[in-house]
NUKOL-593115 format. One record per residue (C-alpha): residue number from 1; x, y, z. Coordinates in nm, 2 decimals. Layout:
<gutis>
{resi->NUM; x->X; y->Y; z->Z}
...
</gutis>
This chain:
<gutis>
{resi->1; x->22.90; y->0.15; z->21.79}
{resi->2; x->23.26; y->0.38; z->21.81}
{resi->3; x->22.97; y->0.69; z->21.79}
{resi->4; x->22.77; y->0.49; z->22.08}
{resi->5; x->23.06; y->0.47; z->22.35}
{resi->6; x->23.19; y->0.81; z->22.29}
{resi->7; x->22.85; y->0.95; z->22.35}
{resi->8; x->22.97; y->1.07; z->22.73}
{resi->9; x->23.27; y->1.27; z->22.59}
{resi->10; x->23.21; y->1.67; z->22.57}
{resi->11; x->23.47; y->1.71; z->22.21}
{resi->12; x->23.53; y->1.40; z->21.99}
{resi->13; x->23.72; y->1.47; z->21.63}
{resi->14; x->23.71; y->1.16; z->21.40}
{resi->15; x->23.90; y->1.07; z->21.14}
{resi->16; x->23.86; y->1.10; z->20.76}
{resi->17; x->24.20; y->1.00; z->20.66}
{resi->18; x->24.41; y->0.76; z->20.81}
{resi->19; x->24.72; y->0.62; z->20.84}
{resi->20; x->24.97; y->0.62; z->20.51}
{resi->21; x->24.67; y->0.88; z->20.38}
{resi->22; x->24.44; y->0.65; z->20.34}
{resi->23; x->24.11; y->0.80; z->20.28}
{resi->24; x->23.72; y->0.70; z->20.10}
{resi->25; x->23.57; y->0.91; z->19.87}
{resi->26; x->23.27; y->0.90; z->20.05}
{resi->27; x->23.49; y->0.93; z->20.36}
{resi->28; x->23.30; y->1.29; z->20.45}
{resi->29; x->22.98; y->1.20; z->20.39}
{resi->30; x->22.95; y->0.92; z->20.62}
{resi->31; x->23.18; y->1.16; z->20.90}
{resi->32; x->22.91; y->1.47; z->20.83}
{resi->33; x->22.61; y->1.21; z->20.91}
{resi->34; x->22.71; y->1.07; z->21.16}
{resi->35; x->22.82; y->1.40; z->21.35}
{resi->36; x->22.40; y->1.48; z->21.26}
{resi->37; x->22.36; y->1.19; z->21.50}
{resi->38; x->22.59; y->1.25; z->21.78}
{resi->39; x->22.66; y->1.68; z->21.88}
{resi->40; x->22.94; y->1.61; z->22.06}
{resi->41; x->23.13; y->1.50; z->21.72}
{resi->42; x->23.29; y->1.82; z->21.70}
{resi->43; x->23.54; y->1.86; z->21.39}
{resi->44; x->23.74; y->1.61; z->21.13}
{resi->45; x->24.06; y->1.51; z->21.18}
{resi->46; x->24.31; y->1.46; z->20.89}
{resi->47; x->24.57; y->1.21; z->21.03}
{resi->48; x->24.92; y->1.16; z->20.78}
{resi->49; x->24.77; y->1.39; z->20.55}
{resi->50; x->25.11; y->1.64; z->20.43}
{resi->51; x->25.39; y->1.35; z->20.17}
{resi->52; x->25.67; y->1.34; z->20.27}
{resi->53; x->25.79; y->1.50; z->19.95}
{resi->54; x->25.63; y->1.64; z->19.67}
{resi->55; x->25.51; y->1.31; z->19.39}
{resi->56; x->25.57; y->1.36; z->19.06}
{resi->57; x->25.28; y->1.55; z->18.96}
{resi->58; x->25.37; y->1.78; z->19.22}
{resi->59; x->25.13; y->1.76; z->19.55}
{resi->60; x->25.25; y->1.78; z->19.82}
{resi->61; x->24.92; y->1.65; z->20.08}
{resi->62; x->24.60; y->1.43; z->20.03}
{resi->63; x->24.40; y->1.69; z->19.91}
{resi->64; x->24.46; y->2.06; z->19.72}
{resi->65; x->24.42; y->2.42; z->19.91}
{resi->66; x->24.17; y->2.46; z->19.74}
{resi->67; x->24.00; y->2.17; z->19.75}
{resi->68; x->24.02; y->2.17; z->20.20}
{resi->69; x->23.90; y->2.47; z->20.09}
{resi->70; x->23.60; y->2.36; z->19.94}
{resi->71; x->23.62; y->2.06; z->20.20}
{resi->72; x->23.58; y->2.28; z->20.43}
{resi->73; x->23.27; y->2.43; z->20.32}
{resi->74; x->23.09; y->2.06; z->20.36}
{resi->75; x->23.09; y->2.04; z->20.73}
{resi->76; x->22.78; y->2.21; z->20.85}
{resi->77; x->22.58; y->2.01; z->21.03}
{resi->78; x->22.27; y->2.13; z->21.12}
{resi->79; x->22.37; y->2.49; z->21.14}
{resi->80; x->22.69; y->2.40; z->21.36}
{resi->81; x->22.99; y->2.41; z->21.21}
{resi->82; x->23.28; y->2.12; z->21.24}
{resi->83; x->23.63; y->2.14; z->21.30}
{resi->84; x->23.98; y->2.02; z->21.01}
{resi->85; x->24.17; y->1.93; z->21.20}
{resi->86; x->24.53; y->1.84; z->21.04}
{resi->87; x->24.84; y->1.63; z->21.14}
{resi->88; x->25.16; y->1.79; z->21.07}
{resi->89; x->25.55; y->1.69; z->21.12}
{resi->90; x->25.79; y->1.87; z->21.17}
{resi->91; x->25.92; y->1.76; z->20.83}
{resi->92; x->25.64; y->1.86; z->20.64}
{resi->93; x->25.73; y->2.19; z->20.74}
{resi->94; x->25.96; y->2.24; z->20.45}
{resi->95; x->25.72; y->2.09; z->20.16}
{resi->96; x->25.63; y->2.35; z->19.92}
{resi->97; x->25.27; y->2.54; z->19.92}
{resi->98; x->25.22; y->2.37; z->20.31}
{resi->99; x->25.17; y->2.76; z->20.45}
{resi->100; x->24.80; y->2.74; z->20.16}
{resi->101; x->24.75; y->2.40; z->20.31}
{resi->102; x->24.72; y->2.48; z->20.74}
{resi->103; x->24.56; y->2.81; z->20.66}
{resi->104; x->24.28; y->2.62; z->20.55}
{resi->105; x->24.24; y->2.42; z->20.89}
{resi->106; x->24.14; y->2.54; z->21.22}
{resi->107; x->24.34; y->2.29; z->21.39}
{resi->108; x->24.71; y->2.23; z->21.36}
{resi->109; x->24.84; y->1.85; z->21.56}
{resi->110; x->25.23; y->1.92; z->21.58}
{resi->111; x->25.46; y->1.59; z->21.62}
{resi->112; x->25.80; y->1.53; z->21.58}
{resi->113; x->25.87; y->1.23; z->21.43}
{resi->114; x->26.21; y->1.10; z->21.50}
{resi->115; x->26.29; y->1.13; z->21.85}
{resi->116; x->26.63; y->1.30; z->21.82}
{resi->117; x->26.45; y->1.60; z->21.66}
{resi->118; x->26.30; y->1.66; z->22.06}
{resi->119; x->26.62; y->1.85; z->22.07}
{resi->120; x->26.45; y->2.12; z->21.86}
{resi->121; x->26.07; y->2.10; z->21.92}
{resi->122; x->26.14; y->2.47; z->22.08}
{resi->123; x->26.30; y->2.62; z->21.70}
{resi->124; x->26.07; y->2.36; z->21.52}
{resi->125; x->25.74; y->2.46; z->21.66}
{resi->126; x->25.87; y->2.84; z->21.64}
{resi->127; x->25.88; y->2.75; z->21.27}
{resi->128; x->25.52; y->2.64; z->21.29}
{resi->129; x->25.42; y->3.00; z->21.45}
{resi->130; x->25.56; y->3.16; z->21.23}
{resi->131; x->25.41; y->3.00; z->20.90}
{resi->132; x->25.03; y->2.96; z->21.10}
{resi->133; x->25.02; y->3.21; z->21.33}
{resi->134; x->24.66; y->3.26; z->21.40}
{resi->135; x->24.58; y->2.89; z->21.44}
{resi->136; x->24.52; y->2.67; z->21.74}
{resi->137; x->24.78; y->2.42; z->21.81}
{resi->138; x->24.79; y->2.09; z->21.96}
{resi->139; x->25.14; y->1.94; z->22.04}
{resi->140; x->25.18; y->1.57; z->21.98}
{resi->141; x->25.38; y->1.35; z->22.24}
{resi->142; x->25.50; y->1.04; z->22.11}
{resi->143; x->25.63; y->0.77; z->22.37}
{resi->144; x->25.81; y->0.59; z->22.09}
{resi->145; x->26.06; y->0.67; z->21.82}
{resi->146; x->25.88; y->0.59; z->21.57}
{resi->147; x->26.11; y->0.74; z->21.29}
{resi->148; x->26.43; y->0.52; z->21.43}
{resi->149; x->26.20; y->0.23; z->21.57}
{resi->150; x->26.29; y->0.24; z->21.94}
{resi->151; x->26.15; y->0.32; z->22.27}
{resi->152; x->26.19; y->0.68; z->22.33}
{resi->153; x->26.48; y->0.76; z->22.58}
{resi->154; x->26.32; y->0.91; z->22.91}
{resi->155; x->26.57; y->1.24; z->22.86}
{resi->156; x->26.34; y->1.34; z->22.54}
{resi->157; x->26.07; y->1.22; z->22.74}
{resi->158; x->26.05; y->1.43; z->22.99}
{resi->159; x->26.20; y->1.71; z->22.73}
{resi->160; x->25.92; y->1.71; z->22.53}
{resi->161; x->25.61; y->1.69; z->22.82}
{resi->162; x->25.81; y->1.99; z->23.01}
{resi->163; x->25.76; y->2.23; z->22.70}
{resi->164; x->25.39; y->2.15; z->22.60}
{resi->165; x->25.27; y->2.21; z->22.99}
{resi->166; x->25.46; y->2.52; z->23.04}
{resi->167; x->25.31; y->2.67; z->22.63}
{resi->168; x->24.94; y->2.43; z->22.76}
{resi->169; x->25.02; y->2.68; z->23.04}
{resi->170; x->25.13; y->3.01; z->22.82}
{resi->171; x->24.85; y->2.94; z->22.57}
{resi->172; x->25.07; y->2.86; z->22.27}
{resi->173; x->24.84; y->2.52; z->22.22}
{resi->174; x->24.54; y->2.43; z->22.37}
{resi->175; x->24.62; y->2.07; z->22.44}
{resi->176; x->24.88; y->1.75; z->22.43}
{resi->177; x->24.79; y->1.44; z->22.23}
{resi->178; x->25.01; y->1.14; z->22.38}
{resi->179; x->25.06; y->0.84; z->22.12}
{resi->180; x->25.20; y->0.55; z->22.23}
</gutis>
């Protein structure tokens, strides 16, 4: 039913990893089948893909880089390749092996969890660009300070929007996602 409602849209990206890194074993197969019926589904999104820190086995993400490589091979529908999107937060930039994971992704959506860190958005986004210079990027702009669980300060909202618009015009990002 959701895919039917989204039919008027030209480009839909469907989630395969949700909040908190939740996913089901057959999630990818279901989305690929859905994309076969709805050609406007152009890619898959892995939200909350990275952990805040490596777990006891050293794993930093839902899938390893080699698992992502295999997953990408399954993203073919009637001769067209679905894009692999991933969510990345500022605090994920320092994870060991993050570069290998990001290199497997077509698009990185970049988010700042703590509003106070938006003061360093230019520097932090530059770090992302140095890690994966050729990856396409979309800037995520929160309208709520999720890190400190409070209203987004207006000055910081303006700051991230001003940067996002400038980067969009310069071609450094290809889109902006707003989340309330």
